N, C-alpha and C positions, 0 to 999 in steps of 0.2 A: 325760193327751189328747192323742186325735193332730187331726189335725186330715185332711177327707177328701186326697186326691188329686186337680188336677187336671193332663189332654194336654197342653202346648204346646199350641196351634194353628201350626201348620204348612200350608208349602202343602203338598194333595197329595203323599201318599210315587206312586213308580213301581213299585206292587209292588202284590198282591192278597191281602186279607187275607182267608185261609178255612178251616175244619176240617180236621185233614191226617186219609190217609186210608191204608190197609196198603199200598198204593199209591203212595206220599209217604216209606215208611220207608228205601234203597235211596238215597234225595236229598238224605234228615235227618239222615242218618244223614252222608254225606259232608261234611255243610256241620258238624255235628259235629265230625268230628275236621280239618273244618280253621280250626276257631274256637275249640274249651275250650283250646288251650293258647297263641291274645291274650288270654285270662282271668289267666293264671297267673302268678306274679310272674321276673322272669328270674332268680330261681334254685336253680326249679322244673326237676330234674332233665329232660330231657330220654324217660330211661328212666321215669321217676317218669310222664308225661303219656302216651305210646307208653301207660304196661298203665289209666291209668285209662281212657281209652279204650275197651282194645279189652273192659275187662272192665264198662265202665257207659254205653255208647254205641256198645254194637253195634246193628246190625238187629233180634236177636231181645230186649233190653233195649226199645229204640223201639218197637217192635209192643205189645210189654204196654204201653204207655204212651197208645197210641193203642185198643188193646183194654179196659182197663183203668175200669175209673166213677169210679172213686176221682181219674183224671185227663183233664184238659182237651186236646187240642193242634192246633195253630192253623200251618197256614205262608203265608210269606212263597213270594210265586209273582210274576214274570212278566206282569203283563200283556197284554192281544190286542197287536199291534202290535206287534210287538216279534219278532229274530228268534230268537231263547231266548222264544216264549210261554211258560209252567206254569213256566216252571226254576226252583225253585223255590230264593229267595236269605236263606232264614231260616226260626225258629221262637221258639215260647214255649211251657211248657209247664205250667200251672196245675195246681196238690196240691191237690186238696175237702178231702184229709186228711189234713195231713201228721203229721211228730209234733208238741211236744209243743218244743218252742227255751221256757228260762230263759227265754230275758232278753226273749221277747216275751210271754210268759207273763205273768212282771212289770210288763211296763208296762200290761197293757189284763183282765188277769184271766181265772181259770182257766177262767171259763162264757160267754170269747167264741166269738167264734163263728170261727175265722182259717183262713186262703188261705195259699196260701201259693209263691209266684210262682219254678219253682223255676228254672225256663234261660231265657232270652233268648238267643238271637244270631242274629245276622246276616253271608252274608259283606261281606269290603273291599266294597264293588263297590258294598254297598248301608246304607251304614255314612254320615249325614250329612244326608242322606236322608228324611226323616219314615221311615225306617218300621219303626225300634223304635217313634217312640211310637206305630202301629199295632198294632203285634204288642203293646207294651202294652196298650193299651187292647185286642186282645181277649184278652187271660189273663185282665186284673180286671174287666171286663166279664164273662165262664164262673165265674168266687171271684159278684159276683152274681146272676148266676142264677139259685145255688144256696145263692142266700143267705146268703155268709159276708158279716162286716160291719167283717172290718177282713184286708190283707193282706202279709208279711213275707215277702223273701228275704235271701239271704249272696251280697258282691260279696267275696272279692280288695281287701285295701286294699292293696293295691300294684293296682288297674287302677280307674287313676285319672276315668280316660276315664265310664267304669262310672259311676260315684260321684258325677261333676260330676253326667251324666243323672241317675242316680237321685234325688238328692238337685233337681236342680233342678223338676222334677216331684212334689215333693213326700211323699218317704219318708224318714225321717232316723232318721238311725242311735238306736236306744235299747240297743245291748252288741255286740260280739263271741263265736266260735266257731272254735274249730278243725277244718278243713274236711281230709282228709287223706286228697290223692294220692300214690294208691297206696304208703302206708305212709308219705309226708310230708308233714308237720300245713304248712299254709301261717293264717296265721289274715286269717278273714271278719271285714268289719264286716255284723249284721244289724242293718236297717233296714227300718222299717214305715212303713206309711201303715192313714186311715182305705178305709174301703169310698164 
């Protein structure tokens, strides 16, 4: 049985969260390219990270997420009053119809409506500001709006900061999976929460 998650109350984030548009694609691709390496273990070869970014986080792929009804993408942008108002600082992508994850199915059963928090990335300058919690809330709200009852995510076992954050907000570890970064196997924690 899972316990509903709660996003910790924090001071208001110095960002505005809004749905992503096709105009955001270049900026989201830039954030993806800059932040994906941070989520990888230090043992991941640079060539593998570069190949993964080029193949899976390019503008065409990101535009596909934004236009596909199975995904909901939100961006965190600098609010008005900043020199760089409107600049994209991070993004979240909720997958409303993910492929089955065996450890998740074992934890909640095959008939449970489950979504996947597939992506949540922030530029370093926005970390520790509450922006991650704001993006997380937007992604989980999108799943609730589509009547999903649980959300899962995968996070590298070596990404201690992300694992601590997800643990804090109620995502419990229910298993592990192998995640391929351009042919390099990485180990992920599989985490689950009730919505």
